[in-house]
Structure formats: structure tokens, C-alpha cells
C-alpha positions in Angstrom: 25.8 39.1 72.4 23.5 36.5 70.9 19.7 36.8 70.6 17.8 35.1 73.4 15.4 32.5 71.9 12.8 33.0 74.7 12.7 36.7 74.3 11.9 36.3 70.6 9.3 33.6 71.1 7.5 35.5 73.8 7.5 38.6 71.7 6.1 36.8 68.7 3.4 35.2 70.9 2.5 38.6 72.4 2.1 40.2 69.0 0.0 37.4 67.6 -2.2 37.4 70.7 -2.6 41.2 70.7 -3.6 41.2 67.1 -5.7 38.1 67.7 -3.8 36.3 64.9 -3.7 32.9 66.5 -0.8 30.8 68.0 2.5 29.3 66.8 3.5 26.1 68.5 7.1 25.6 69.8 7.8 23.1 67.0 6.5 25.6 64.4 8.5 28.3 66.0 11.7 26.3 66.1 11.5 25.3 62.4 10.6 28.9 61.4 13.3 30.5 63.6 16.0 28.2 62.2 15.0 29.1 58.6 14.9 32.8 59.4 18.4 32.7 61.0 19.8 30.8 58.0 18.2 33.4 55.6 19.7 36.4 57.5 23.1 34.5 57.7 23.2 33.8 54.0 22.2 37.4 53.3 25.5 38.6 54.9 27.5 37.2 52.0 25.1 38.6 49.4 25.4 42.0 51.1 29.2 41.8 51.3 29.3 40.9 47.6 26.9 43.7 46.7 28.7 46.3 48.8 32.1 45.5 47.2 30.5 46.2 43.7 29.0 49.6 44.5 31.3 52.7 44.1 31.5 54.7 47.3 34.0 56.8 49.2 36.6 55.0 51.2 35.2 55.8 54.6 31.7 54.7 53.7 32.9 51.5 52.1 35.1 50.6 55.1 32.3 51.1 57.5 29.8 48.9 55.5 32.3 46.1 54.9 33.5 46.2 58.5 29.9 46.0 59.8 29.1 43.0 57.7 32.4 41.3 58.4 31.8 41.7 62.2 28.5 39.9 61.9 30.1 37.1 59.9 33.0 36.9 62.4 30.6 35.4 65.0 30.7 32.2 62.8 34.4 32.0 62.1 36.1 29.0 63.7 39.2 26.8 63.4 39.5 23.1 63.5 42.1 20.4 62.9 41.3 18.0 60.1 43.0 15.0 58.3 43.5 14.7 54.6 40.7 13.0 52.6 38.2 12.9 55.5 34.8 14.6 55.7 35.3 18.0 57.2 31.9 18.0 58.9 28.4 19.4 58.3 29.0 22.5 60.3 31.4 24.0 57.6 29.5 26.6 55.5 32.5 28.1 53.8 36.1 27.1 53.7 38.7 29.7 54.5 42.4 29.5 55.0 44.0 26.0 55.2 47.4 25.6 56.8 49.8 23.1 58.3 52.6 23.5 60.7 55.9 21.7 60.0 58.0 20.3 62.7 60.4 23.2 62.3 59.2 26.6 61.1 56.1 28.7 60.8 52.7 27.5 59.5 52.4 27.1 55.8 49.3 28.1 53.8 48.0 25.6 51.2 46.9 27.0 47.8 43.4 26.0 46.7 43.2 24.7 43.1 40.5 23.7 40.7 40.0 20.0 39.9 41.9 20.0 36.6 44.7 22.1 38.1 45.0 19.8 41.1 45.4 16.6 39.1 47.7 18.1 36.5 50.0 19.9 38.7 51.9 16.8 39.9 52.6 15.7 36.3 55.6 18.1 35.9 58.6 18.2 38.2 58.6 22.0 37.9 55.1 22.4 39.4 54.9 19.4 41.7 53.7 20.4 45.2 56.2 20.4 48.0 55.9 20.9 51.8 57.0 24.5 51.3 54.4 25.0 48.5 51.5 22.6 49.2 48.1 22.7 47.4 44.7 21.3 48.0 41.4 20.5 46.3 38.0 20.8 48.1 35.4 18.4 46.8 32.6 16.3 48.2 33.1 18.0 51.6 36.7 16.6 51.8 40.1 18.2 51.6 42.6 16.5 49.3 46.1 17.9 49.7 49.5 17.4 48.0 52.0 16.3 49.1 50.3 13.7 51.3 52.9 14.3 54.0 51.3 17.7 54.8 49.1 16.6 57.7 47.3 17.3 60.1 45.8 20.4 58.6 44.3 23.5 60.3 41.1 24.8 58.7 39.8 28.3 59.2 36.1 28.3 58.2 32.7 30.0 58.5 30.4 27.7 60.4 26.8 27.0 59.6 24.3 28.4 62.3 23.0 25.8 64.7 19.3 25.1 64.7 17.3 27.4 67.0 15.4 25.6 69.8 12.9 26.9 72.3 13.0 24.1 74.8 10.4 23.6 77.4 9.0 21.4 80.1 5.3 21.0 80.8 3.9 21.9 84.2 2.2 18.7 85.6 -0.7 20.6 87.2 -1.5 23.4 84.7 0.0 21.7 81.6 1.5 25.1 80.7 4.7 25.0 78.7 7.6 26.4 80.7 10.7 27.7 79.0 13.8 25.5 79.8 17.1 27.2 79.0 19.0 24.0 79.6 17.6 22.3 76.5 17.3 25.5 74.4 19.6 26.9 71.7 19.7 30.7 71.2 20.0 32.5 67.9 23.7 32.9 67.0 23.0 36.2 65.3 24.1 39.6 66.8 21.4 41.3 68.9 21.2 44.1 66.3 19.3 41.5 64.2 16.6 40.9 66.8 14.0 43.2 65.2 14.4 41.6 61.8 14.3 38.1 63.3 11.0 38.9 64.9 9.5 40.5 61.8 10.5 37.6 59.6 9.1 35.0 62.0 5.9 37.0 62.1 5.8 36.8 58.3 6.1 33.1 58.4 3.6 32.9 61.2 1.1 34.4 58.9 1.5 31.4 56.7 1.4 29.0 59.6 -1.9 30.3 60.9 -3.2 30.9 57.4 -3.5 34.7 57.8 -2.1 36.5 54.7 -2.5 40.0 56.3 0.2 39.4 58.9 2.5 38.1 56.2 2.1 41.2 54.1 2.4 43.6 57.1 5.5 41.8 58.5 7.2 41.5 55.1 6.7 45.2 54.4 8.2 46.0 57.8 11.2 43.8 57.0 11.7 45.5 53.7 11.5 48.9 55.3 14.1 47.8 57.9 16.5 46.7 55.2 16.1 49.9 53.2 16.7 51.9 56.4 19.9 50.0 57.2 21.3 50.7 53.7 20.4 54.3 53.5 
């Protein structure tokens, strides 16, 4: 279940008000929340890489990898694309690329480096075929060989959408009222809610020019991370 943007914003406002630390506007919150979400999202891949390098027993390793993979899975998607066309700005990491022939099961394309891709067709022995197709990913485009292999199905990890706390303004009181219809929640798992709030508070300290809240929130985030890995 995703993290509700209104819950996070109201919690941040409550803490700032309670500590008499000032106010963060919706625009400041939206920009900060989007950045925080992206940082936590990118950290998944760093943690996965780090975990795979650390010696540990099989059970412990499986649990850690599975936990990180489950959080990344929220962003896994599939789309149909054409050869030599932009795959879209929502693609963060390219996964498996396949095509389905008229008869038979889907065939996976092998990803090559640039020099391999342009040299492989030079020899009849290595020339790609519909049974053994290849592709090159460059400039956010998929180049595949042979060209008859199309359309393609791309499994990928999507980039998180920008977080938006949308609102309308009360005509009488001028109070900002949360509007879920024009808002975009965090796409992170609810287990990340505490860290999201702490990181936003750290940024809020900069927004309202108060270094004390930056330090306190940053230390809390660090403690939370250490606790998760212990």
C-alpha cells in the first residue's frame, strides 16, 4: 500500500508547528517530497548491490534480498515498444526484452555493447536471427537485430512519479484544503513512511533556514537506517 501524501504533509506541518520551526508551503513540500522519494528509490539499488557483496548465511541473505526486491517490485512494469523509438522518460532501468513470433513462445533478446552490436552482423556465423535476436540500448532507444523482430515487449523498472499535495482554497477563509483528485501519493511502500517524514524534515530545516532541525532529522534518518540493517 502506498504512502498517503496528505498524511505525510500534515505530519510534517504538525511537527514543524509543535517545535515552532516555521512552515513549509505546498510547492516546497512537493519538490522536497519528490526528491526524497527519488533518493529512497535509488537507495534500493545501492542496498541490493551492497547486500550481494556481503558474506552472510543463506537464510539471512535471502531475507534481505527478498525485502529489497519486494520494494523494487512496486515499480516493475511492462510496455510494448517499437524498434528505434524513444522508450519514454518513465523508464529507469531496462529489464528483459522479448518479442513473440507468429508461431511459438516469446523469444528473449540478448543485450550487447555498442562494439559487439555493430560487429556481430559482419559474420554469417554470428549474424542475429529471429531465434537469436540481439539489441543495443542507447540514447533511450532500443536498436534490435534483425529488424523483423517487432513489436517488442519491455520489462522495466519505472521512475517514481512526482509527489503532489494538491489543494483548493476556501473562498471564505482562504485556507488550503487537501484535494485528493489532483494529488499524487508516494509510490513507496508504507514501511518507508517514517524515513520519508524524517528526510522531508531534514530538507525543511534548509527551507526555513533552521540548521538544528536538519541535524536532528538527519541523525534520526541515520539511526533508522542502522536499525534496519542490524
